[in-house]
One Martini backbone bead per residue (centre of mass of N, CA, C, O) as a GRO file, in nm:
protein
  471
    1MET     BB    1  11.094   8.383  12.749
    2ALA     BB    2  11.069   8.494  13.036
    3PRO     BB    3  10.821   8.487  13.261
    4ALA     BB    4  10.837   8.787  13.350
    5ALA     BB    5  10.832   8.908  13.064
    6MET     BB    6  10.561   8.787  12.977
    7ARG     BB    7  10.393   8.911  13.199
    8SER     BB    8  10.459   9.208  13.124
    9ALA     BB    9  10.335   9.189  12.837
   10ALA     BB   10  10.048   9.112  12.934
   11GLU     BB   11   9.998   9.367  13.112
   12SER     BB   12  10.014   9.573  12.873
   13LEU     BB   13   9.720   9.452  12.751
   14ALA     BB   14   9.484   9.465  12.960
   15GLY     BB   15   9.359   9.769  12.845
   16ALA     BB   16   9.308   9.703  12.555
   17LYS     BB   17   9.144   9.791  12.287
   18PRO     BB   18   8.940   9.618  12.030
   19VAL     BB   19   9.055   9.868  11.836
   20SER     BB   20   9.117  10.104  11.629
   21TYR     BB   21   9.265  10.389  11.698
   22TRP     BB   22   9.173  10.557  11.452
   23LEU     BB   23   8.852  10.491  11.499
   24ASP     BB   24   8.892  10.600  11.806
   25ASP     BB   25   8.733  10.890  11.724
   26PRO     BB   26   8.561  11.186  11.791
   27GLY     BB   27   8.574  11.276  11.462
   28LYS     BB   28   8.378  11.083  11.367
   29PRO     BB   29   8.153  11.044  11.137
   30ASP     BB   30   7.851  11.015  11.036
   31ALA     BB   31   7.645  10.822  10.898
   32LEU     BB   32   7.501  10.750  10.604
   33PRO     BB   33   7.245  10.668  10.429
   34ALA     BB   34   7.085  10.441  10.275
   35LEU     BB   35   6.977  10.300  10.003
   36ALA     BB   36   6.642  10.381   9.864
   37GLY     BB   37   6.607  10.250   9.573
   38ASP     BB   38   6.669  10.431   9.289
   39GLU     BB   39   6.970  10.493   9.087
   40HIS     BB   40   7.134  10.750   8.878
   41CYS     BB   41   7.442  10.737   8.673
   42ASP     BB   42   7.769  10.753   8.531
   43LEU     BB   43   7.916  10.670   8.811
   44LEU     BB   44   7.998  10.380   8.993
   45VAL     BB   45   8.112  10.329   9.323
   46VAL     BB   46   8.266  10.042   9.486
   47GLY     BB   47   8.369  10.156   9.774
   48GLY     BB   48   8.491  10.325  10.096
   49GLY     BB   49   8.780  10.338  10.036
   50TYR     BB   50   9.044  10.467   9.888
   51SER     BB   51   8.978  10.361   9.605
   52GLY     BB   52   8.689  10.489   9.586
   53LEU     BB   53   8.746  10.781   9.681
   54TRP     BB   54   8.946  10.854   9.454
   55ALA     BB   55   8.764  10.785   9.221
   56ALA     BB   56   8.547  11.001   9.287
   57LEU     BB   57   8.724  11.247   9.299
   58ARG     BB   58   8.864  11.228   9.022
   59ALA     BB   59   8.608  11.233   8.849
   60LYS     BB   60   8.529  11.525   8.941
   61GLU     BB   61   8.798  11.665   8.854
   62ARG     BB   62   8.773  11.593   8.554
   63ASP     BB   63   8.429  11.597   8.576
   64PRO     BB   64   8.195  11.789   8.726
   65GLY     BB   65   7.936  11.676   8.556
   66ARG     BB   66   7.959  11.410   8.675
   67GLU     BB   67   7.767  11.145   8.792
   68VAL     BB   68   7.831  11.038   9.128
   69VAL     BB   69   7.834  10.720   9.293
   70LEU     BB   70   7.871  10.584   9.633
   71ILE     BB   71   7.914  10.259   9.778
   72GLU     BB   72   7.886  10.117  10.120
   73GLY     BB   73   7.859   9.841  10.336
   74ASP     BB   74   7.934  10.037  10.564
   75GLU     BB   75   8.186  10.251  10.641
   76VAL     BB   76   8.390  10.482  10.587
   77GLY     BB   77   8.709  10.339  10.661
   78TRP     BB   78   8.664  10.064  10.834
   79ALA     BB   79   8.895   9.915  10.718
   80ALA     BB   80   9.200   9.925  10.601
   81SER     BB   81   9.184  10.246  10.592
   82GLY     BB   82   9.141  10.248  10.933
   83ARG     BB   83   9.401  10.021  11.026
   84ASN     BB   84   9.660  10.118  10.948
   85GLY     BB   85   9.986  10.274  10.978
   86GLY     BB   86  10.023  10.548  10.786
   87PHE     BB   87  10.183  10.471  10.523
   88CYS     BB   88  10.280  10.699  10.257
   89ALA     BB   89  10.386  10.586   9.951
   90ALA     BB   90  10.538  10.632   9.645
   91SER     BB   91  10.522  10.348   9.578
   92LEU     BB   92  10.370  10.117   9.321
   93THR     BB   93  10.558   9.823   9.395
   94HIS     BB   94  10.626   9.758   9.678
   95GLY     BB   95  10.889   9.872   9.614
   96LEU     BB   96  11.180   9.885   9.446
   97ALA     BB   97  11.263   9.588   9.435
   98ASN     BB   98  11.002   9.474   9.316
   99GLY     BB   99  11.001   9.655   9.060
  100LEU     BB  100  11.285   9.579   8.946
  101GLU     BB  101  11.222   9.270   8.914
  102ARG     BB  102  10.953   9.305   8.726
  103TRP     BB  103  11.014   9.625   8.585
  104PRO     BB  104  11.308   9.729   8.468
  105GLY     BB  105  11.218   9.901   8.201
  106GLU     BB  106  11.004  10.101   8.403
  107ILE     BB  107  11.113  10.208   8.679
  108GLY     BB  108  11.157  10.512   8.630
  109THR     BB  109  10.856  10.571   8.565
  110LEU     BB  110  10.737  10.462   8.834
  111GLU     BB  111  10.892  10.653   9.020
  112ARG     BB  112  10.784  10.916   8.903
  113LEU     BB  113  10.480  10.866   8.933
  114GLY     BB  114  10.494  10.820   9.245
  115ALA     BB  115  10.596  11.101   9.325
  116GLU     BB  116  10.359  11.253   9.193
  117ASN     BB  117  10.141  11.115   9.366
  118LEU     BB  118  10.236  11.219   9.642
  119ASP     BB  119  10.219  11.514   9.578
  120ALA     BB  120   9.907  11.510   9.515
  121ILE     BB  121   9.817  11.427   9.791
  122GLU     BB  122   9.934  11.673   9.946
  123GLU     BB  123   9.766  11.876   9.787
  124THR     BB  124   9.483  11.764   9.857
  125VAL     BB  125   9.504  11.805  10.164
  126HIS     BB  126   9.533  12.110  10.151
  127ARG     BB  127   9.296  12.199   9.962
  128HIS     BB  128   9.078  12.028  10.165
  129SER     BB  129   9.152  12.042  10.463
  130ILE     BB  130   9.294  11.767  10.574
  131ASP     BB  131   9.303  11.637  10.902
  132CYS     BB  132   9.593  11.386  10.897
  133ASP     BB  133   9.889  11.433  10.983
  134PHE     BB  134  10.070  11.526  10.750
  135GLU     BB  135  10.412  11.395  10.702
  136ARG     BB  136  10.745  11.428  10.549
  137SER     BB  137  10.950  11.200  10.715
  138GLY     BB  138  10.991  10.920  10.625
  139GLU     BB  139  11.217  10.625  10.610
  140ILE     BB  140  11.343  10.330  10.790
  141ASP     BB  141  11.550  10.062  10.728
  142VAL     BB  142  11.617   9.802  10.950
  143ALA     BB  143  11.890   9.636  11.109
  144THR     BB  144  11.899   9.321  11.331
  145ALA     BB  145  12.117   9.175  11.146
  146PRO     BB  146  12.394   9.113  10.977
  147HIS     BB  147  12.267   9.020  10.703
  148GLN     BB  148  12.097   9.278  10.673
  149LEU     BB  149  12.326   9.480  10.658
  150ASP     BB  150  12.452   9.368  10.397
  151GLU     BB  151  12.195   9.401  10.222
  152LEU     BB  152  12.170   9.713  10.253
  153ARG     BB  153  12.448   9.786  10.140
  154ALA     BB  154  12.408   9.651   9.863
  155TRP     BB  155  12.148   9.804   9.779
  156HIS     BB  156  12.271  10.084   9.790
  157ARG     BB  157  12.478  10.033   9.558
  158GLU     BB  158  12.281   9.956   9.343
  159THR     BB  159  12.108  10.218   9.329
  160GLU     BB  160  12.344  10.398   9.255
  161GLU     BB  161  12.430  10.257   8.985
  162LEU     BB  162  12.117  10.300   8.863
  163GLY     BB  163  12.012  10.591   8.948
  164LEU     BB  164  11.821  10.516   9.234
  165GLY     BB  165  11.850  10.705   9.448
  166GLY     BB  166  11.807  10.865   9.792
  167LEU     BB  167  11.963  10.689   9.973
  168GLU     BB  168  12.077  10.635  10.315
  169PHE     BB  169  12.343  10.514  10.489
  170LEU     BB  170  12.336  10.363  10.816
  171ASP     BB  171  12.489  10.321  11.078
  172ARG     BB  172  12.467  10.249  11.401
  173ASP     BB  173  12.503  10.541  11.511
  174ALA     BB  174  12.310  10.681  11.304
  175VAL     BB  175  12.047  10.524  11.371
  176ARG     BB  176  12.055  10.582  11.688
  177ALA     BB  177  12.031  10.897  11.645
  178GLU     BB  178  11.729  10.868  11.548
  179VAL     BB  179  11.680  10.568  11.683
  180ASP     BB  180  11.689  10.404  12.004
  181SER     BB  181  11.813  10.075  11.958
  182PRO     BB  182  11.989   9.782  12.043
  183THR     BB  183  11.898   9.631  11.766
  184PHE     BB  184  12.044   9.838  11.585
  185LEU     BB  185  12.285   9.824  11.299
  186GLY     BB  186  12.115   9.977  11.072
  187GLY     BB  187  12.035  10.170  10.756
  188LEU     BB  188  11.773  10.312  10.541
  189LEU     BB  189  11.712  10.635  10.412
  190ASP     BB  190  11.400  10.796  10.331
  191ARG     BB  191  11.312  11.128  10.312
  192ARG     BB  192  11.060  11.153  10.064
  193GLY     BB  193  10.895  10.861   9.999
  194VAL     BB  194  10.744  10.920  10.288
  195ALA     BB  195  10.437  10.937  10.472
  196MET     BB  196  10.265  11.046  10.750
  197LEU     BB  197   9.938  10.938  10.888
  198HIS     BB  198   9.593  10.953  10.940
  199PRO     BB  199   9.389  10.724  10.796
  200ALA     BB  200   9.095  10.792  10.879
  201ARG     BB  201   9.110  11.102  10.820
  202LEU     BB  202   9.157  11.070  10.524
  203ALA     BB  203   8.888  10.927  10.457
  204TRP     BB  204   8.700  11.140  10.577
  205GLY     BB  205   8.810  11.376  10.400
  206LEU     BB  206   8.734  11.247  10.127
  207LYS     BB  207   8.434  11.234  10.185
  208ARG     BB  208   8.394  11.540  10.210
  209ALA     BB  209   8.507  11.621   9.930
  210CYS     BB  210   8.310  11.458   9.759
  211ARG     BB  211   8.057  11.603   9.853
  212ALA     BB  212   8.146  11.891   9.770
  213LEU     BB  213   8.140  11.788   9.455
  214GLY     BB  214   7.862  11.582   9.444
  215VAL     BB  215   7.880  11.316   9.578
  216ARG     BB  216   7.690  11.027   9.626
  217ILE     BB  217   7.648  10.879   9.943
  218TYR     BB  218   7.625  10.531  10.054
  219GLU     BB  219   7.567  10.363  10.341
  220HIS     BB  220   7.497  10.052  10.411
  221THR     BB  221   7.568   9.958  10.087
  222ARG     BB  222   7.558   9.669   9.928
  223GLY     BB  223   7.695   9.494   9.670
  224LEU     BB  224   7.547   9.210   9.527
  225ASP     BB  225   7.527   9.272   9.203
  226LEU     BB  226   7.619   9.241   8.847
  227ALA     BB  227   7.463   9.393   8.553
  228ARG     BB  228   7.325   9.431   8.265
  229ALA     BB  229   7.177   9.758   8.139
  230GLY     BB  230   7.166   9.799   7.851
  231THR     BB  231   7.431  10.033   7.817
  232GLY     BB  232   7.482   9.938   8.107
  233MET     BB  233   7.466   9.916   8.464
  234ALA     BB  234   7.371   9.700   8.747
  235VAL     BB  235   7.327   9.739   9.110
  236ARG     BB  236   7.248   9.548   9.377
  237THR     BB  237   7.077   9.615   9.677
  238PRO     BB  238   6.900   9.580   9.960
  239TYR     BB  239   6.702   9.859   9.874
  240GLY     BB  240   6.817   9.855   9.564
  241ARG     BB  241   6.936  10.043   9.274
  242VAL     BB  242   7.212  10.094   9.033
  243PHE     BB  243   7.239  10.302   8.750
  244SER     BB  244   7.513  10.274   8.510
  245ARG     BB  245   7.741  10.336   8.272
  246GLN     BB  246   7.965  10.302   8.506
  247VAL     BB  247   8.224  10.100   8.687
  248ALA     BB  248   8.399  10.110   9.003
  249LEU     BB  249   8.617   9.884   9.169
  250GLY     BB  250   8.689   9.903   9.551
  251THR     BB  251   8.695   9.609   9.722
  252ASN     BB  252   8.934   9.415   9.730
  253ILE     BB  253   8.905   9.180   9.967
  254PHE     BB  254   8.636   9.167   9.867
  255PRO     BB  255   8.421   9.024   9.668
  256SER     BB  256   8.407   9.043   9.348
  257LEU     BB  257   8.172   9.124   9.104
  258VAL     BB  258   8.406   8.988   8.944
  259ARG     BB  259   8.475   8.662   8.955
  260ARG     BB  260   8.753   8.631   8.795
  261VAL     BB  261   8.921   8.798   9.018
  262ARG     BB  262   8.931   8.634   9.290
  263PRO     BB  263   9.200   8.446   9.246
  264TYR     BB  264   9.416   8.701   9.285
  265THR     BB  265   9.320   8.695   9.590
  266VAL     BB  266   9.404   8.714   9.941
  267PRO     BB  267   9.374   8.697  10.279
  268VAL     BB  268   9.551   8.895  10.528
  269TYR     BB  269   9.629   8.907  10.867
  270ASP     BB  270   9.683   9.207  11.047
  271TYR     BB  271   9.877   9.346  11.330
  272ALA     BB  272   9.825   9.583  11.607
  273LEU     BB  273   9.973   9.833  11.817
  274MET     BB  274   9.909  10.082  12.087
  275THR     BB  275  10.021  10.315  12.277
  276GLU     BB  276  10.054  10.520  12.498
  277PRO     BB  277  10.152  10.811  12.585
  278LEU     BB  278  10.450  10.967  12.595
  279ASP     BB  279  10.669  11.097  12.780
  280ALA     BB  280  10.948  11.295  12.793
  281GLY     BB  281  11.138  11.070  12.896
  282GLN     BB  282  11.060  10.843  12.695
  283LEU     BB  283  11.131  11.011  12.440
  284ALA     BB  284  11.438  11.059  12.515
  285SER     BB  285  11.514  10.749  12.516
  286ILE     BB  286  11.459  10.725  12.180
  287GLY     BB  287  11.407  10.990  12.042
  288TRP     BB  288  11.257  11.053  11.740
  289ARG     BB  289  11.254  11.357  11.624
  290ASN     BB  290  11.183  11.295  11.298
  291ARG     BB  291  10.935  11.080  11.262
  292GLN     BB  292  10.986  10.826  11.130
  293GLY     BB  293  10.939  10.554  10.965
  294LEU     BB  294  10.956  10.196  11.037
  295GLY     BB  295  11.144   9.897  10.913
  296SER     BB  296  11.214   9.583  10.902
  297SER     BB  297  11.436   9.337  10.724
  298ALA     BB  298  11.270   9.109  10.759
  299HIS     BB  299  11.051   8.885  10.656
  300GLN     BB  300  10.932   8.917  10.948
  301PHE     BB  301  10.802   9.219  10.976
  302HIS     BB  302  10.815   9.547  11.105
  303TYR     BB  303  10.601   9.825  11.179
  304PHE     BB  304  10.681  10.174  11.278
  305ARG     BB  305  10.537  10.462  11.465
  306ILE     BB  306  10.474  10.803  11.528
  307THR     BB  307  10.255  11.015  11.671
  308ALA     BB  308  10.113  11.321  11.731
  309ASP     BB  309  10.062  11.199  12.048
  310HIS     BB  310  10.313  11.000  12.124
  311ARG     BB  311  10.282  10.727  11.992
  312ILE     BB  312  10.323  10.368  11.932
  313LEU     BB  313  10.327  10.190  11.646
  314TRP     BB  314  10.298   9.811  11.638
  315GLY     BB  315  10.355   9.598  11.355
  316GLY     BB  316  10.314   9.276  11.225
  317TYR     BB  317  10.481   8.956  11.129
  318ASP     BB  318  10.183   8.789  11.185
  319ALA     BB  319  10.071   8.659  10.921
  320VAL     BB  320   9.730   8.554  10.839
  321TYR     BB  321   9.582   8.266  10.682
  322PRO     BB  322   9.271   8.162  10.610
  323TYR     BB  323   9.112   7.911  10.545
  324GLY     BB  324   8.955   7.976  10.229
  325GLY     BB  325   8.948   8.293  10.269
  326ARG     BB  326   8.832   8.388  10.534
  327ILE     BB  327   8.597   8.648  10.644
  328SER     BB  328   8.631   8.770  10.982
  329ALA     BB  329   8.578   8.944  11.278
  330GLY     BB  330   8.704   8.712  11.464
  331LEU     BB  331   9.008   8.771  11.343
  332ASP     BB  332   9.079   9.063  11.463
  333GLN     BB  333   9.140   8.879  11.719
  334ARG     BB  334   9.483   8.790  11.858
  335PRO     BB  335   9.640   8.727  12.140
  336GLU     BB  336   9.906   8.575  12.048
  337THR     BB  337   9.997   8.813  11.864
  338PHE     BB  338  10.000   9.041  12.082
  339LEU     BB  339  10.210   8.909  12.265
  340THR     BB  340  10.436   8.895  12.062
  341LEU     BB  341  10.453   9.200  11.997
  342ALA     BB  342  10.512   9.291  12.286
  343GLN     BB  343  10.777   9.144  12.325
  344GLN     BB  344  10.917   9.282  12.074
  345PHE     BB  345  10.901   9.570  12.167
  346PHE     BB  346  11.076   9.538  12.437
  347ALA     BB  347  11.326   9.442  12.283
  348CYS     BB  348  11.364   9.708  12.122
  349PHE     BB  349  11.241   9.887  12.394
  350PRO     BB  350  11.355   9.863  12.707
  351GLN     BB  351  11.310  10.174  12.800
  352LEU     BB  352  10.975  10.110  12.792
  353SER     BB  353  10.926   9.982  13.046
  354GLY     BB  354  10.572   9.991  13.143
  355VAL     BB  355  10.425  10.028  12.893
  356ARG     BB  356  10.108  10.069  12.749
  357PHE     BB  357   9.832   9.942  12.578
  358SER     BB  358   9.537  10.084  12.422
  359HIS     BB  359   9.559   9.911  12.145
  360ALA     BB  360   9.409   9.617  11.965
  361TRP     BB  361   9.445   9.498  11.624
  362GLY     BB  362   9.278   9.382  11.315
  363GLY     BB  363   9.301   9.269  10.959
  364ALA     BB  364   9.226   9.260  10.629
  365ILE     BB  365   9.422   9.199  10.340
  366ASP     BB  366   9.514   9.231  10.003
  367THR     BB  367   9.676   8.976   9.822
  368CYS     BB  368   9.930   8.918   9.579
  369SER     BB  369  10.182   8.749   9.390
  370ARG     BB  370  10.321   9.061   9.327
  371PHE     BB  371  10.233   9.293   9.566
  372SER     BB  372  10.082   9.451   9.339
  373ALA     BB  373   9.873   9.597   9.164
  374PHE     BB  374   9.585   9.539   8.969
  375TYR     BB  375   9.418   9.550   8.638
  376GLY     BB  376   9.082   9.611   8.478
  377THR     BB  377   8.815   9.478   8.275
  378ALA     BB  378   8.454   9.467   8.203
  379HIS     BB  379   8.196   9.465   8.018
  380ARG     BB  380   8.322   9.616   7.769
  381GLY     BB  381   8.443   9.862   7.961
  382ARG     BB  382   8.229   9.937   8.196
  383VAL     BB  383   8.438   9.795   8.393
  384ALA     BB  384   8.652   9.861   8.672
  385TYR     BB  385   8.970   9.755   8.836
  386ALA     BB  386   9.134   9.736   9.168
  387ALA     BB  387   9.398   9.527   9.315
  388GLY     BB  388   9.657   9.409   9.540
  389TYR     BB  389   9.823   9.605   9.750
  390THR     BB  390   9.953   9.472  10.002
  391GLY     BB  391   9.956   9.720  10.234
  392LEU     BB  392  10.034   9.967   9.991
  393GLY     BB  393   9.759  10.185   9.952
  394VAL     BB  394   9.760  10.475  10.052
  395GLY     BB  395   9.887  10.585   9.779
  396ALA     BB  396   9.830  10.386   9.528
  397THR     BB  397   9.520  10.431   9.499
  398ARG     BB  398   9.527  10.692   9.336
  399PHE     BB  399   9.653  10.567   9.088
  400GLY     BB  400   9.434  10.337   9.055
  401ALA     BB  401   9.204  10.538   8.997
  402ASP     BB  402   9.320  10.652   8.736
  403VAL     BB  403   9.327  10.398   8.583
  404MET     BB  404   9.029  10.326   8.589
  405LEU     BB  405   8.954  10.589   8.431
  406ASP     BB  406   9.116  10.532   8.184
  407LEU     BB  407   8.977  10.257   8.109
  408LEU     BB  408   8.690  10.386   8.079
  409SER     BB  409   8.777  10.591   7.848
  410GLY     BB  410   8.968  10.427   7.627
  411GLU     BB  411   9.242  10.561   7.675
  412ARG     BB  412   9.575  10.607   7.603
  413THR     BB  413   9.817  10.612   7.855
  414ALA     BB  414  10.085  10.620   8.062
  415ARG     BB  415   9.949  10.417   8.245
  416THR     BB  416   9.819  10.194   8.043
  417ALA     BB  417  10.117  10.134   7.902
  418LEU     BB  418  10.194   9.969   8.133
  419GLU     BB  419  10.296   9.663   8.219
  420MET     BB  420  10.172   9.663   8.503
  421VAL     BB  421   9.877   9.715   8.385
  422ARG     BB  422   9.868   9.486   8.151
  423THR     BB  423   9.917   9.291   8.380
  424LYS     BB  424   9.913   8.985   8.575
  425PRO     BB  425   9.902   8.786   8.819
  426VAL     BB  426   9.917   8.499   8.974
  427PRO     BB  427   9.702   8.285   9.065
  428PHE     BB  428   9.543   8.121   9.300
  429PRO     BB  429   9.483   7.830   9.425
  430PRO     BB  430   9.302   7.605   9.536
  431GLU     BB  431   9.180   7.423   9.765
  432PRO     BB  432   9.448   7.319   9.960
  433PHE     BB  433   9.696   7.471   9.807
  434ALA     BB  434   9.700   7.752   9.929
  435TRP     BB  435   9.749   7.673  10.217
  436ALA     BB  436  10.007   7.504  10.180
  437GLY     BB  437  10.178   7.727  10.038
  438ILE     BB  438  10.163   7.946  10.252
  439SER     BB  439  10.265   7.784  10.497
  440LEU     BB  440  10.535   7.709  10.376
  441THR     BB  441  10.637   7.995  10.332
  442LYS     BB  442  10.629   8.087  10.627
  443ARG     BB  443  10.829   7.875  10.734
  444SER     BB  444  11.065   7.960  10.548
  445LEU     BB  445  11.089   8.257  10.646
  446ALA     BB  446  11.151   8.190  10.943
  447ARG     BB  447  11.406   8.028  10.879
  448ALA     BB  448  11.563   8.252  10.730
  449ASP     BB  449  11.587   8.440  10.978
  450ARG     BB  450  11.747   8.219  11.153
  451ARG     BB  451  11.970   8.168  10.883
  452GLY     BB  452  12.084   8.445  10.759
  453GLY     BB  453  11.875   8.446  10.488
  454HIS     BB  454  11.836   8.165  10.396
  455ARG     BB  455  11.701   8.025  10.109
  456ASP     BB  456  11.521   7.774  10.022
  457LEU     BB  457  11.399   7.585   9.783
  458TRP     BB  458  11.116   7.705   9.790
  459LEU     BB  459  11.190   8.006   9.768
  460ARG     BB  460  11.356   7.990   9.509
  461THR     BB  461  11.123   7.894   9.342
  462MET     BB  462  10.937   8.140   9.395
  463ASP     BB  463  11.136   8.339   9.269
  464ARG     BB  464  11.139   8.214   8.974
  465LEU     BB  465  10.810   8.262   8.965
  466GLY     BB  466  10.741   8.542   9.104
  467LEU     BB  467  10.655   8.441   9.445
  468GLY     BB  468  10.773   8.613   9.650
  469PHE     BB  469  10.781   8.645  10.010
  470ASP     BB  470  10.645   8.823  10.275
  471SER     BB  471  10.471   8.900  10.569
   0.00000   0.00000   0.00000
C-alpha cells in the first residue's frame, strides 16, 4: 500500500478505544457479589458466557423447581460473548459446507434443528424483553476474486441439487445493489438463517432473565477445581465452595475443569474494529439498506455488519495462535493487525475515506479441529460439557446448553442421538507440534488466497484428515 494510504489508515485508528464497542455501553449492569462461603444446589453452571447462561436459563425453563447456581470468574459476558461480531446463525455445524462434509447422513436433521434453535432464540428475546437489537436480516457471502465467484456459483448449484436450498445467487450488479463495494463480484444471500444482534446486551439480558427465574449468580467467582463429594460434585472457588448434584461446564476457551477435555481446543485470537457512526451521505454511498451481515469468501476472511446506530464493524482475517495456547489480556491489543484491518476496510469501501474508528479490540475464541462444538460427560454422568464453537457460538450455544442438560438427564433424545454429539474432534498435539502445524496451515491458506484458491499438499492432506481450516 502506498505510504499516503498507510498513513491515512493509521490516522483512522488514532482515537480508537482499546475495548470492545459492545462492552463500552452505559447500560452495562453492575457486577454481582462473589460467592463467600458454601453453596448447595441441584445444578451448578460454571461460566457466565452464552454457554453457561443458556444452560442456566434452559434448566429453569425445563424444571422451575431446580436449584441452579451460576459462577463466573469475571463478569457475565465479558469475554467472547461480549466482543464477537453479533452474527447469530442458525447453523449448528459452523456452516452448511462444514456440516455436509462431516455429517452428510444427518445434515437435514441438523439444519432443521438449527432453524428451530434460531427461532427459539428469537422467541426468548421477545418473551424476556431482551433489548439486544435482534433483527432477522440475513447474511451475504461475497466473492472478491474470480475463483471465489466460481466456487459460490458451484456451491449454490450443489445445495439446490441436494434440496438444501434457500440461498440466492447474486451477480455483481445484484450484490452491489445490496451493499456497494467495488471489490464485490457476486455473492450468496441467506435471507433467514442469520440474525444480527448486540452481543453484550444479549448476555446481559440472559443474566437478567436467569435471575428472574431464580438462578443464583455469583460473579468474580472462578471455579478452581472439581472433585467428587458424596453422591454429587464440589467446585472450589476463591472464597468458598459449591456442592451440587450435577455440573454443566461452559468455560469454552478457558481451561476445562475436566483435564482430559483440554487437548481438544486451542485459543485463536480474533480482532475487530468499529467505525464512528456514519452520516446520511456516507450511508447512501454504500447502500446497505437491508442491513445484512457480510462475510468474504477467502480462506483468510472478513466479517462485517452495520449496527443499530449506523456504525460498521469490520473484523477477522488475521487469526493469531499464541505459542503454547497462552491466554493473556496483553494479546487483546495488536496494533499491526488493526492497521492491516483498517487498510483492508478502506480498500473495500473507498467511498468511506476519512471515516475514523472508535473502537479496536481482540480476544481469544476456542477452536477445535472440526470447527463445530463437541460434547461429553465426566464423573459418571454428573458433569457435562460443551466446547469448541470456533467463533460461531452466538446461536449454537443454546443448542449446546440443551445437549448438556440432555446428557445430565441420562435420557436419549433427538439431540444426543446425533453423530455430531456422540463423536469428538481430533485433539491437538502438544507443543511444538501444535504451533508448527497451525503456523504452516496459516501460511498455506494465505498462499491459497493469492493463487486462485489452489490448496497445496499440506492443505489437501489436512482436508483428507478432516482437519481443513479457514482463518
